[in-house]
C-alpha positions, 0 to 999 in steps of 0.5 A: 494531482497527477504528475508527469514521469517519463512523459506519462502522466502518473497518479500518486496515491498516499496509502497506508496498509495495516491490520485490524480486528473487529471488536465490539463491532468496531474496527480497531487497528493493531499497532501504531496507526496514525490516521487523521480524524475523518479519514476515508478508509477501505476495508478488505475482509478476508472471507475464509479468515486465513491469515498470514504472517510476515517475518521481520525480513519480509516486513523490512523489504515491504517497508523498503519498497513502500519508501521507494514508492513514497520517492517516486521510484516507480516504473509506469505500467507502459514502461513495464510492458515495454520492457516485458516485451524486449 
């Protein structure tokens, strides 16, 4: 359901981002991933299979930012454009 934020309707999408490998034709999540049975997932395949790794500091920063989004501490696209135009 949309919510109002600073006069604008906003949509909050719960998302989890995780890495996985294909093993025996199945997509196997790496790490501790808890998805309810029957969850719908979107898979994006890196066509050239270049990988990257985040440092522990970068992982912590990414987690911190995801927590901000979960709390609703966000800026709408309209607000971002307004700020950039200043």
